[in-house]
N, CA and C of each residue as an Amber inpcrd file, in Angstrom:
protein
   471
 134.2360000 -57.0660000 -70.9230000 134.8710000 -57.8890000 -69.8810000
 133.6750000 -58.5130000 -68.8900000 132.7530000 -59.5770000 -69.2770000
 131.4760000 -60.0060000 -68.3190000 131.9410000 -60.0600000 -66.9990000
 133.2410000 -60.7180000 -66.1450000 133.5750000 -60.7440000 -64.9430000
 133.3900000 -59.6790000 -64.1650000 134.0480000 -58.4050000 -64.7530000
 134.0290000 -56.8390000 -64.4560000 132.6100000 -56.3700000 -64.0040000
 131.6760000 -56.6340000 -65.0420000 130.4400000 -56.4620000 -64.9800000
 129.6280000 -56.5410000 -63.7400000 129.8250000 -58.2650000 -63.8020000
 129.1730000 -58.7690000 -62.2100000 130.0690000 -58.3660000 -61.1080000
 131.0890000 -58.1230000 -61.1200000 131.9330000 -57.5620000 -59.8310000
 131.4450000 -56.4150000 -59.5530000 131.2300000 -55.3040000 -60.5180000
 130.9380000 -54.1030000 -60.0640000 128.9990000 -54.2500000 -59.4110000
 128.4170000 -55.2570000 -60.1270000 127.1560000 -55.3620000 -59.7440000
 127.1150000 -56.0420000 -58.2830000 128.1250000 -56.6690000 -57.8840000
 128.4310000 -57.0650000 -56.2430000 128.0980000 -56.2750000 -55.6000000
 128.8690000 -55.0810000 -55.8250000 129.5130000 -53.6140000 -54.8830000
 128.3690000 -53.1210000 -55.0380000 127.4620000 -52.7790000 -56.2340000
 126.2310000 -52.0470000 -56.1680000 125.1770000 -52.8400000 -55.0790000
 125.1110000 -54.2100000 -55.3570000 124.3310000 -54.9030000 -54.6390000
 124.3090000 -54.7110000 -52.8780000 125.8150000 -54.8090000 -52.5470000
 126.0760000 -54.7460000 -51.0650000 125.5790000 -53.0770000 -50.7070000
 125.9890000 -52.5040000 -51.3790000 125.7230000 -50.8960000 -50.9550000
 123.8250000 -50.7590000 -50.7780000 123.3730000 -51.5510000 -51.7860000
 121.5010000 -51.3560000 -51.8180000 121.4400000 -52.0410000 -50.6980000
 121.6940000 -53.1310000 -50.3580000 121.3140000 -54.5390000 -49.4900000
 121.8010000 -53.6510000 -47.7980000 122.5320000 -52.8870000 -47.7190000
 122.9700000 -52.5160000 -46.4620000 122.4670000 -51.1400000 -46.4590000
 121.5310000 -50.4780000 -47.4740000 121.1800000 -49.2070000 -47.5050000
 122.3470000 -48.2820000 -47.1940000 123.3160000 -48.3010000 -48.0880000
 124.5970000 -47.4430000 -47.7610000 124.4890000 -46.1700000 -48.9000000
 124.9070000 -45.1190000 -48.3630000 124.7260000 -43.6760000 -49.4810000
 126.2810000 -43.8140000 -50.0860000 126.4190000 -44.9340000 -50.7810000
 127.8730000 -44.9620000 -51.6150000 127.3950000 -45.2080000 -52.7950000
 128.0890000 -44.5780000 -53.9190000 127.7530000 -44.7610000 -55.4470000
 129.0390000 -45.1950000 -56.1160000 128.7000000 -46.2150000 -57.0250000
 129.9200000 -46.8270000 -57.9620000 130.0140000 -45.6180000 -59.0070000
 130.9950000 -45.0450000 -59.2970000 131.4230000 -44.4750000 -60.2250000
 132.1880000 -44.9780000 -61.1510000 131.5020000 -45.1450000 -62.7110000
 132.2390000 -45.5930000 -63.6160000 132.8350000 -44.7830000 -64.9130000
 133.7710000 -45.0900000 -65.5290000 134.3870000 -44.2880000 -66.3830000
 134.7600000 -44.8690000 -67.3590000 134.6420000 -43.9430000 -68.4020000
 135.0570000 -44.4310000 -70.0080000 136.6540000 -44.9940000 -70.1660000
 137.1100000 -44.4720000 -69.3010000 138.8460000 -45.0550000 -69.2200000
 139.2760000 -45.5530000 -68.2860000 140.3350000 -46.1480000 -68.1110000
 140.8950000 -46.9870000 -67.1930000 141.0330000 -46.5880000 -66.1580000
 140.9200000 -47.2290000 -64.8500000 141.3360000 -46.8690000 -63.4830000
 141.9310000 -47.6700000 -62.6800000 142.7360000 -48.7560000 -63.4840000
 143.0820000 -50.0550000 -63.0950000 144.5150000 -49.8760000 -62.0350000
 145.1100000 -48.5140000 -62.1870000 146.4290000 -48.3860000 -61.3800000
 146.0000000 -47.2970000 -60.5180000 146.7960000 -46.6180000 -59.6360000
 146.5620000 -45.6100000 -58.5880000 146.8400000 -44.2880000 -59.6210000
 147.8350000 -44.4170000 -60.6560000 147.5640000 -43.1920000 -61.2240000
 146.6570000 -43.1250000 -62.3760000 146.1960000 -43.8350000 -62.8730000
 145.1840000 -43.7310000 -63.8250000 143.7550000 -43.5210000 -63.3070000
 143.7650000 -44.2620000 -61.8400000 142.3820000 -43.6250000 -61.2840000
 142.5510000 -42.3810000 -60.8250000 143.5320000 -41.8690000 -60.2290000
 143.8280000 -40.3970000 -59.8490000 143.1900000 -39.7230000 -61.0150000
 143.7830000 -39.7160000 -62.3440000 143.6550000 -39.1290000 -63.2740000
 142.0990000 -39.1940000 -63.5490000 141.6330000 -40.2010000 -63.9840000
 140.1330000 -40.5830000 -64.2520000 139.2330000 -39.6120000 -63.0890000
 139.6310000 -39.5030000 -61.8590000 138.7940000 -39.1770000 -60.9800000
 138.9940000 -37.5610000 -60.5440000 140.3490000 -37.2130000 -60.9600000
 140.8120000 -35.6720000 -60.8130000 141.0910000 -35.2950000 -59.3530000
 141.8570000 -36.2820000 -58.8060000 142.5910000 -36.5950000 -57.4950000
 144.1290000 -36.7650000 -57.4390000 144.7760000 -36.2590000 -56.3010000
 146.0660000 -36.7130000 -55.9990000 145.9170000 -38.3390000 -55.8620000
 147.1360000 -38.9620000 -56.3160000 147.2280000 -40.1210000 -56.2980000
 146.8970000 -40.7290000 -54.8860000 147.4300000 -40.4160000 -53.9560000
 147.3040000 -40.7040000 -52.4330000 145.6620000 -41.1700000 -52.0280000
 145.0610000 -40.0410000 -52.6930000 143.3210000 -40.1970000 -52.3180000
 142.9650000 -41.7370000 -52.8970000 143.6640000 -42.4230000 -53.5810000
 143.3070000 -43.5620000 -54.1860000 143.5780000 -44.8090000 -52.9370000
 142.4870000 -45.0840000 -52.6490000 142.9020000 -46.6560000 -51.8380000
 142.8950000 -47.7100000 -52.3170000 144.2850000 -48.1940000 -52.3810000
 144.6320000 -49.4040000 -53.0680000 144.2120000 -50.6380000 -52.1730000
 143.6780000 -51.5340000 -52.6520000 143.2960000 -52.7560000 -52.1590000
 144.1580000 -53.9320000 -52.6450000 144.9800000 -54.6240000 -51.5570000
 145.9750000 -55.2690000 -51.9170000 145.5870000 -56.5390000 -51.3330000
 145.9330000 -58.1090000 -51.8800000 145.3110000 -59.0460000 -51.3520000
 146.5800000 -59.9150000 -51.0510000 146.5320000 -60.4830000 -49.8630000
 147.8190000 -61.3760000 -49.2890000 147.1270000 -62.5410000 -48.8650000
 148.1280000 -63.7310000 -48.6100000 147.9570000 -64.7730000 -47.9170000
 148.6300000 -64.7110000 -46.2410000 147.9960000 -64.8720000 -45.5540000
 148.6380000 -64.8150000 -44.3020000 148.5620000 -66.3090000 -43.6320000
 149.5440000 -66.9130000 -43.5980000 149.4700000 -68.3300000 -42.9820000
 148.3250000 -69.2810000 -44.1210000 147.2690000 -69.5540000 -43.3340000
 146.0460000 -70.2430000 -44.3000000 145.2800000 -69.6890000 -44.7810000
 145.2090000 -68.1890000 -44.5770000 144.1130000 -67.7310000 -44.7870000
 144.0860000 -66.0440000 -45.6330000 143.3230000 -65.7730000 -46.4010000
 143.3990000 -64.8300000 -47.4170000 142.7710000 -63.4640000 -46.7140000
 143.6640000 -61.9320000 -46.8740000 143.3220000 -61.1580000 -46.0470000
 143.6700000 -59.7280000 -47.4350000 142.7020000 -58.9660000 -47.0870000
 142.8600000 -57.3870000 -47.8640000 143.4800000 -56.4540000 -47.1010000
 144.2880000 -55.8720000 -47.3700000 144.7520000 -54.6070000 -47.1590000
 144.9790000 -53.3620000 -47.6700000 144.1430000 -52.2600000 -47.3040000
 143.6760000 -51.4440000 -48.0420000 144.8360000 -50.1350000 -47.6880000
 145.7160000 -49.2990000 -48.0740000 146.3800000 -48.1810000 -48.0060000
 145.9210000 -47.0240000 -49.0670000 146.6940000 -46.1960000 -48.6770000
 146.8440000 -44.8040000 -49.7420000 147.4480000 -45.2510000 -50.8150000
 147.1000000 -44.5070000 -52.0120000 147.7530000 -44.6300000 -53.2110000
 149.1830000 -45.1950000 -53.4150000 150.3390000 -44.0910000 -52.8450000
 151.6120000 -44.5520000 -52.9880000 152.2410000 -45.4630000 -51.8820000
 151.5290000 -45.8830000 -50.7120000 151.8870000 -46.6760000 -49.7730000
 152.3450000 -47.9630000 -50.3770000 153.7260000 -48.2860000 -49.5340000
 154.2160000 -49.8330000 -50.2170000 154.2970000 -50.4640000 -48.7880000
 153.9610000 -51.6560000 -48.8220000 154.2100000 -52.8070000 -47.6330000
 155.7760000 -52.5700000 -47.0670000 155.6880000 -52.5730000 -45.9060000
 156.9600000 -52.4670000 -45.3100000 157.2130000 -53.9080000 -44.7670000
 157.8730000 -54.6390000 -45.3640000 157.9100000 -55.9940000 -44.7890000
 158.4840000 -56.2420000 -43.4090000 158.9560000 -55.6170000 -42.4110000
 159.3550000 -55.5070000 -41.3540000 158.0040000 -55.3440000 -40.3810000
 157.3180000 -54.3170000 -40.7200000 156.0940000 -53.9590000 -40.3210000
 154.9810000 -55.0480000 -40.2990000 155.1190000 -55.6100000 -41.4320000
 154.0020000 -56.8990000 -42.0760000 154.6320000 -57.9180000 -41.1950000
 155.8080000 -58.5330000 -41.0880000 156.0810000 -59.4540000 -40.2760000
 155.9390000 -59.2720000 -39.0080000 155.9750000 -58.4920000 -38.4680000
 155.8890000 -58.0040000 -36.8760000 154.3500000 -58.1660000 -36.6850000
 153.5330000 -57.6070000 -37.2440000 152.2610000 -57.6760000 -37.1940000
 151.2980000 -59.0880000 -37.3080000 151.8360000 -59.8760000 -38.6140000
 150.7070000 -60.8970000 -38.8400000 151.7170000 -62.2780000 -38.7430000
 153.1370000 -61.8500000 -37.9760000 153.9870000 -63.1150000 -37.7660000
 154.2740000 -64.1170000 -39.1360000 154.4210000 -63.3960000 -40.0820000
 154.4240000 -63.9770000 -41.2540000 155.1550000 -63.2820000 -42.5690000
 155.7070000 -63.8390000 -43.6320000 156.3040000 -63.2330000 -44.5030000
 154.9470000 -62.7330000 -45.3500000 155.3780000 -61.3910000 -46.1820000
 154.2810000 -60.8900000 -46.8570000 154.2780000 -61.3620000 -47.9620000
 153.1310000 -62.1740000 -48.5710000 152.8830000 -62.8590000 -49.6610000
 151.6010000 -62.5690000 -50.4640000 152.0450000 -61.7120000 -51.6610000
 150.8860000 -61.1370000 -52.4820000 149.8410000 -62.2770000 -52.9900000
 148.8490000 -62.3360000 -53.1560000 148.3110000 -63.1280000 -54.1280000
 148.3880000 -62.8510000 -55.7570000 148.4350000 -63.9940000 -56.4180000
 148.5200000 -63.5450000 -57.8120000 147.2320000 -63.4660000 -58.5500000
 147.2350000 -62.5870000 -59.7360000 145.9720000 -62.3870000 -60.2670000
 144.8150000 -63.3320000 -60.2230000 145.0350000 -64.3880000 -60.6600000
 144.0140000 -65.5560000 -60.6610000 143.3200000 -65.6120000 -59.5920000
 144.4700000 -65.7450000 -58.2890000 143.8480000 -66.1110000 -56.9690000
 142.8130000 -64.9530000 -56.4720000 143.4000000 -63.7530000 -56.9310000
 142.9440000 -62.5210000 -56.4200000 141.1690000 -62.7200000 -57.1260000
 141.0070000 -62.8880000 -58.1810000 139.9120000 -63.0190000 -58.8420000
 139.2460000 -63.9360000 -58.3870000 139.6910000 -65.1400000 -57.7070000
 138.6220000 -66.5660000 -57.4100000 138.3130000 -66.0490000 -55.8920000
 139.4100000 -65.4500000 -55.0480000 138.8910000 -65.2900000 -54.1030000
 137.9240000 -63.8510000 -53.6600000 138.1890000 -62.9020000 -54.1650000
 137.4420000 -61.5950000 -54.0210000 136.1430000 -61.4500000 -54.7810000
 136.3550000 -62.4090000 -56.1320000 135.0420000 -61.9000000 -57.0370000
 135.4470000 -60.6500000 -58.3170000 136.6980000 -59.8570000 -57.8310000
 137.1980000 -58.8400000 -58.7070000 138.6350000 -59.0700000 -59.3350000
 138.6990000 -58.3490000 -60.6550000 139.5410000 -58.5150000 -61.0480000
 140.8140000 -57.7690000 -60.4980000 141.9900000 -57.9920000 -60.8210000
 143.1590000 -57.1150000 -60.6440000 142.9360000 -55.4970000 -61.2740000
 143.2110000 -54.3680000 -60.7040000 142.5890000 -53.2670000 -61.1790000
 141.5450000 -52.8030000 -60.7120000 140.7270000 -53.9240000 -60.1070000
 139.2200000 -53.4190000 -59.6750000 138.9670000 -54.1330000 -58.4280000
 140.0100000 -54.4370000 -57.6700000 139.9550000 -54.9150000 -56.5470000
 139.7170000 -54.0330000 -55.3050000 138.5290000 -54.1570000 -54.5720000
 137.9170000 -53.3500000 -53.5530000 137.3580000 -54.0260000 -52.3560000
 137.2410000 -53.4590000 -51.1550000 136.7480000 -54.0540000 -49.9140000
 135.3370000 -54.4780000 -49.9110000 134.5340000 -54.1580000 -51.0620000
 133.1450000 -54.1000000 -51.0440000 132.6920000 -55.5580000 -52.2300000
 131.7310000 -55.8640000 -51.8540000 131.1930000 -56.7040000 -52.6590000
 132.0080000 -58.1080000 -53.0380000 132.3750000 -58.3380000 -52.0230000
 133.2460000 -59.6930000 -52.2640000 132.5220000 -60.7860000 -52.2670000
 133.2590000 -61.6160000 -52.9710000 132.8600000 -63.2320000 -53.1840000
 132.3450000 -64.0750000 -51.9230000 133.5300000 -63.8490000 -51.1210000
 133.1990000 -64.5290000 -49.8540000 133.7570000 -63.5280000 -48.5810000
 133.4630000 -63.7550000 -47.4520000 133.9140000 -63.0310000 -46.4650000
 135.1350000 -62.7880000 -46.3040000 136.1220000 -61.6800000 -46.3220000
 137.5920000 -61.6770000 -45.6920000 137.5250000 -60.6820000 -44.7920000
 138.7760000 -60.7930000 -43.7400000 139.1830000 -60.0130000 -42.9870000
 139.8470000 -58.8610000 -43.6930000 139.7830000 -57.5850000 -43.4200000
 140.1840000 -56.6220000 -44.1580000 140.7810000 -55.6300000 -43.2790000
 142.1800000 -55.2700000 -43.5970000 142.7230000 -54.5520000 -42.5690000
 142.9030000 -53.1790000 -43.3130000 142.7260000 -51.9280000 -42.3890000
 143.0120000 -50.3940000 -43.1240000 144.3260000 -49.8440000 -42.4780000
 145.1550000 -49.5840000 -43.6580000 146.7040000 -49.0340000 -42.9750000
 146.4270000 -47.4810000 -42.7740000 147.0890000 -47.4530000 -41.6010000
 147.0750000 -46.0520000 -40.9310000 147.4020000 -44.8630000 -41.6670000
 147.8830000 -45.1430000 -43.2430000 148.3850000 -44.1780000 -43.9600000
 146.7830000 -43.3900000 -44.4330000 145.7900000 -44.3470000 -44.4850000
 144.6480000 -43.5560000 -44.8400000 144.5050000 -42.5400000 -43.8970000
 144.5560000 -42.5380000 -42.9790000 144.0670000 -41.6470000 -41.8070000
 144.3850000 -40.1030000 -42.2330000 145.1730000 -40.0610000 -43.1200000
 145.7360000 -38.2980000 -43.4330000 144.7270000 -37.6810000 -44.2330000
 143.3210000 -38.2030000 -44.7770000 142.6160000 -37.9660000 -45.3690000
 141.1380000 -38.0570000 -44.8980000 140.2320000 -37.0630000 -45.1980000
 138.5270000 -37.1800000 -45.0090000 138.1600000 -38.3890000 -45.7460000
 138.4020000 -38.4110000 -46.9980000 137.6090000 -39.3090000 -47.9000000
 138.8650000 -40.0250000 -48.7290000 138.3050000 -40.8970000 -49.4350000
 139.3090000 -41.6120000 -50.1810000 138.5540000 -42.5470000 -51.4820000
 139.1930000 -43.0680000 -52.5290000 138.4010000 -43.5770000 -53.8950000
 139.1400000 -45.2210000 -53.4130000 138.4110000 -45.9500000 -52.9670000
 139.1650000 -47.3750000 -53.6310000 138.1010000 -47.8720000 -55.0160000
 138.8260000 -48.9380000 -55.4780000 138.2350000 -49.1730000 -56.8520000
 136.6530000 -49.5450000 -56.5750000 135.7070000 -49.7410000 -57.5380000
 134.2520000 -50.3640000 -57.3450000 134.0550000 -51.5660000 -57.8470000
 135.0160000 -52.6300000 -57.8780000 135.2050000 -53.7990000 -58.4490000
 135.3390000 -54.0130000 -60.1370000 135.6500000 -53.0150000 -60.7270000
 136.3420000 -53.0940000 -62.2370000 137.4560000 -52.4050000 -62.2760000
 138.2450000 -52.4810000 -63.3350000 139.4250000 -51.7230000 -63.8260000
 138.6640000 -50.3970000 -64.1010000 137.5890000 -50.0360000 -64.3740000
 137.2290000 -48.3760000 -64.5310000 136.1870000 -47.9350000 -63.9360000
 136.4370000 -47.9680000 -62.6530000 135.2910000 -47.8490000 -61.4460000
 136.0280000 -47.2280000 -60.1390000 135.0670000 -46.5710000 -59.3640000
 135.6110000 -46.0980000 -57.9070000 134.4680000 -45.8120000 -57.4860000
 135.0140000 -45.8520000 -55.9070000 133.5900000 -45.3500000 -55.0490000
 134.4300000 -44.3230000 -54.0460000 133.6520000 -43.3320000 -53.8450000
 134.2090000 -41.9660000 -52.7480000 133.5730000 -42.3860000 -51.7120000
 134.4860000 -42.6260000 -50.4270000 133.8710000 -42.6730000 -49.1980000
 134.8190000 -42.0320000 -47.9890000 134.1240000 -41.5780000 -47.1030000
 134.8810000 -41.2660000 -46.3030000 135.7200000 -42.3890000 -45.0130000
 136.7360000 -42.1320000 -44.3130000 137.5730000 -42.9930000 -44.0460000
 136.7170000 -43.5730000 -42.9860000 135.8630000 -42.7970000 -42.0890000
 134.7690000 -43.3940000 -41.1600000 133.9670000 -44.6500000 -41.6080000
 133.4750000 -44.0940000 -42.9340000 132.3860000 -45.0820000 -43.7560000
 133.0120000 -46.4990000 -44.2080000 134.2040000 -46.0250000 -44.5620000
 135.3470000 -47.2530000 -45.2090000 135.3510000 -48.2580000 -43.9780000
 135.7930000 -47.6740000 -42.8650000 135.8440000 -48.4680000 -41.5400000
 134.6890000 -49.5270000 -41.3900000 133.6580000 -48.3880000 -41.2620000
 132.2090000 -49.2030000 -40.5750000 131.7040000 -50.2740000 -41.8970000
 131.9580000 -49.8020000 -42.8530000 131.5870000 -50.9010000 -43.9050000
 132.1470000 -52.2190000 -44.4360000 133.7350000 -51.8380000 -43.9930000
 134.3280000 -53.2730000 -44.2810000 134.5980000 -53.9050000 -42.8470000
 134.2120000 -53.3160000 -41.9160000 134.7220000 -53.7860000 -40.5730000
 135.9310000 -53.7870000 -40.2190000 136.7030000 -52.9350000 -40.8870000
 138.3110000 -53.3910000 -41.0330000 138.8440000 -52.6080000 -39.5580000
 140.3160000 -53.7960000 -39.6160000 141.0140000 -53.5650000 -38.5070000
 141.9910000 -52.6540000 -38.7690000 142.5890000 -51.4790000 -38.0850000
 143.4960000 -50.6130000 -38.3620000 144.5710000 -51.3830000 -38.0680000
 145.5510000 -51.2860000 -38.8160000 147.1070000 -51.6510000 -38.8200000
 148.3490000 -50.6300000 -39.3720000 149.2390000 -50.8480000 -38.9720000
 150.4540000 -49.8070000 -39.4910000 151.4230000 -50.9810000 -40.3530000
 151.2650000 -51.1820000 -41.6040000 152.1870000 -52.2520000 -42.3010000
 152.7350000 -51.6520000 -43.3860000 152.4930000 -50.2370000 -43.6830000
 153.3530000 -49.7060000 -45.1760000 154.1040000 -48.4390000 -44.5020000
 155.0860000 -48.3260000 -45.3760000 156.1640000 -47.3640000 -45.6130000
 155.6890000 -46.0830000 -45.5360000
């Protein structure tokens, strides 16, 4: 899949341009779901930092949470003053440049507001995807916050 390769390259380019000590791990197996990623890396599923794309009023945002966290509609609505509307797969690819299963808060096609859910704070490091359905990036929570300029929110169950 050509788009995935380009997507991984955009992530690597950001890391290089910003002189970040982060590496894209690429696997011979799929890491497109939390369970598959955890298996490929050899960690518990909650250490997988899943990135979800939403439309809030007239803008798209990314929310990164721990692996098994689910959006809490009440908390989401209280914070964003809008109903949670996830983007469709083709919209996600168009907005982020990453295919579903490889969506991450790095190497984005265009700047997006990134929110980091409080659920991530129980870990010292997590693994977001690396731009493709067979990649990941090991990062500390501090580095994730710094690189993404993410705002902390509490919108998951």
